[in-house]
N, C-alpha and C positions, 0 to 999 in steps of 0.2 A: 377754839378749834373750828374750822370751817365745816358747815353742815354739807354733807355730800349731796343732799337733795338740791342744793343750789346749782349743781352742774347738770341736772336732769332737764332736758328740754320738755316743754309742755306738749301733751299729745295733740297733734294736728287734727282738727275737727271741722267738718262741714256741717252746717245746720240746714236742713231741708224742710221747706214749708209748702205743701200743696194747698191750693186754695181755689175755690170757685164761689163767686158772689159772696165774698167775705168782708165787705166794707164795714160791717158793724164792729168786728172784733180784731181785724188784722193789725191795725196800728198798735193796739195794746199788746198783742202777742209779740210783734217785732220789737217793741220797747223792752219787753221782758227778756228777749234774746240778747239784745244789745247791752243789757245790764249784767250779763254774766261775768263772774270774776275770772273765769278761765278764758284765755284768748281763743278767738274763733278765726279759722283760716278764711272762711267765706260763708255767706248766708245766701242760699238759693231759694227764691220764691218762684214756684211753677204755677202760673196763672192758667187754670184749666178752663179756658173759654168763658171767663166771667163777662156778664152783661151789665154789671154795675160799676162802681168806682174803684174796684179792687186794684187794677193796674195803676191808677193814679196815686192811690195811697201808698202802694209799694214803691213806686218811683219817687215819691216825695222824700224818701230816706236817702236818696242820692246814691253815691258810690258804695255806701255801706251794704247795699242789697244788690244781688245779681238777679234781675227780673227776667224770667223767660215766659213769653206769652205763647200759648199753644191752643189749638182747637180743642173743644171739650171732648175728652176721651175717658173721663172717670179718674177717681183718686188713685187707683192702682197704677194706671198708665203714667199719671203725673209723678208719683213717687219713683217709679222705675226710670223715667227719663232723668229726674233729678239725681238719682243714684249714678246713672251712666255718665253724667257730665261732672260729677263731683271731683275735685282735684285732690282730695285726701282719701285714705283708705277707710277711716272711720267717719260715719255720717250719723248725726243725731236728728231724729224725726220730731217734728212738732206740728200738730194740726193748727189751723189758723185761728181757732177759737180757744185754745188752751194757753196757759201761762206757766212759766218756770220760775222757781225761786232763784235768786242770784247765784247760789252755789250748786245748781243742778249739774252743769257740765263739769265743774271741778270735782264733784263726787264721782261722777261717771269716769272721769280720767284717772282718778285715784284707784278705783277698783280695777280698771283695765291694766294700769301699770303693775298692779299686784298679781294680775292673771294674764300674762302675755300670750297665752294660747286661747284667749277668749274670742268668740265670734259675735256675741250679742250681750249687751248689758241693759238691764231694765231697772228702773228706780221705783221707790214707793210713790204714793200719790194721795192727794186729798180731794174730796169734792169741793167745788167752788160754787157757792150759792150767793144769791143777791138779797141784800137787806132792804125790804120794801120794794115798791114798784120802780123807783128810779135811783135807789141807793147803790153804793159801791159793792162790788163783788168781794167777798171775804172767804178765807179758807174754812171749810167745813170738816166733816168727819174724815178720818184716815181710812183709805182703802187698803185692806190688809192683803198684800200680794205674798204668796208663799216664797220661801227662799229657793235659790237655784238648785240646791241639792235634790229637791223633790219635785222640780217643775215638770219633768216628763210625765209623771203619773197624773199631775193636776191638769196639764194641757190635754191629756187623753180624755179628760172629763169635760172641760170647758175652757174658754179663753179668759185668762185672769189678769192680764195687763194690756194696756193699750199702746198704740204706736207712739204717742207723745212722751211715753216714759222710756223709749228705746233709743239706744245708739247701736249700730251694727256695722260690721265690715261689709263694704259694698261688694268686694270680690266674692265673698261667701254667698251673699244674697243673690247676686246676678248669675252666679254659676248654676243655680237651680231655677233660674227664670224669674226671680224677683216676685213681686206681688202678682197674683193671678188676675188678669184684667177681666175675666168673666164675672168676677164677684164685685158687687156693690156693697155687700155686707159680709162680715166674717173673713174678709180678705187677709186681715192680720192673723187671725187664728190659723188659717190655712198656711201662711208663710212660716209661722213659728213651728207648726207641726212638721212641715217639710224640712225645715232646717234641722230639727232634732233627729228626724229619721235619717238625715244625711250626715249625722255625726257632729253637728255644730255644738260648741261649748258655750253654755249660757252662764252669766254671772249676774249678781244682784247688788244694787246699792239700796239698802232698806230705807234710808231717810226719805220721807215723802216730799220730794222737791218738785213734783208735777202738781199743778193745780188744774184739775179736770173740770172744765166748765159744763154745766148742765143748763140748757135753755131750750125753748120750744123747737128751734131748728135742729137741735142735736138729736131729736127723736122723730125726725120727719120721715124716716124711711118707712116703707110699708111693712108692718110686722109679719104678714103672711109671706111676703117675698123674702124677708130676712130669714124666716123659719125654713123656707125651702132651700136657701143657699147654705144655711148652717147645717141642715141635714145632709146636704151634698158634701160639705167639708167632712162631716163625721163619717160618711160612707166611703170617702176617698182616702182620708188621712188617718182614720182611727181603726175602723172595723177590719180592714185587710191585714192589720198588724197584730190581730188577736187570734187565739185558737178558736176553733168552731164552738166549743162549749162556752168559753168566756164571752165570745162575740154575742151569743144569744142573750145573755144576761146584761152585759155591759152596754150593748147597743140599745136595748130597751130603756135602760136608765138614762143614757145620754140623750136620746130622742125625747124621752119624757121631760127631762130638764129643759130642753129647748122649747118644747110646747108650752110649758108653764111660763117661761120667760116671755114668749110671744103673747100668751094670754094676758099677762100683766100689762104689756105694752098696749094691747088692744083696749084694755079697760082704761088705762091712763089717758089714751088719746080719744076716748069716747066712741070707739068703733065697735061694731057688732061682732059677735062670735067669741067673746072672751070666756063666757061660761062653758060653752061647748068644748072649746079647746082645752080649758083647765080640766074638765072632767075627762077628756081624752087622755091627758097627761097622767091623771091619777089611775085610770083604768090600765094604761100601758105599763106603769110601774108604780104600784101603791106604796112601796116600802122605803121611800126616801122623801125628804121634803115635807114634813108634817104640816108646815105652814100652808101648803096648797089646799088642805082641807078647810082651813079657816077662810081662805080667800074665796074658795068655791062657795062656801056657805053664804058669805057676804054677797057674792054675785047673784045667788039665787034670790035673796031678798030684794036685790036691786032690779031683778027682772031683765037680765041682759038677753038680747035676741040671739037667734041661732047663727051659727057660723055660715058666712056666705061662701059660695063656690070660689076656689082659688083661681 
């Protein structure tokens, strides 16, 4: 008996890669995209004003890649432009330094086929770490993303999955303006929240098929600027949707969490202000994240300097 699935056409998919000065990792990322078992309609690389060999590396893949060179306008503008020119309704995002397992798109397509009213699908992920100073990158611990059934409540607390795990309908994203170009940090959290507030349907492929690369450049943003932008997202996309009573409590918890995360980044990057910011987080909302007390104690003994003016 013929399997009816043989008559089902594969989901048309565009892969979108925004990149700026990505010569170190771009080729490896594109190779992981080209190794997908699910057919790809097109691969768009939006070169956001790179000053290194990014354009040359992308063009070396020939007609397999649709390279678009633009003036530097930021990752949000690059993603939005890529979405606007994509020839398919579904677009899978991947940052230039992340990798996909070969079945990443196949799993996404399977979940979307089972949920035809979906607007966004996100997958599981694993950290990607390096063995030794020059060794190959290997998969690390799994990042536990919550299922789609409870994603609204979770995203009202924090951003829990990253763009490279996402495929989304371009029409749905562009209808609400796409990624906000004012943000250089938390632009993904902002878009996920605005999509949910506008009734978008999220679905989840739990298998960890994204390999999320951690390297010095991935943490290069200013933690204090990132904190300001994350607070702005919370104040625009979370607090207005809560009652006055809930807002007072929930808002303090969300901001407290963001301060703690920024304090940890300051410490990891050897920047001043980690202790002051962690103590501020604890004072703002002491009843969550017991780990913060241990981190603050460690910072005290390390003698971190006071927080500089933002």
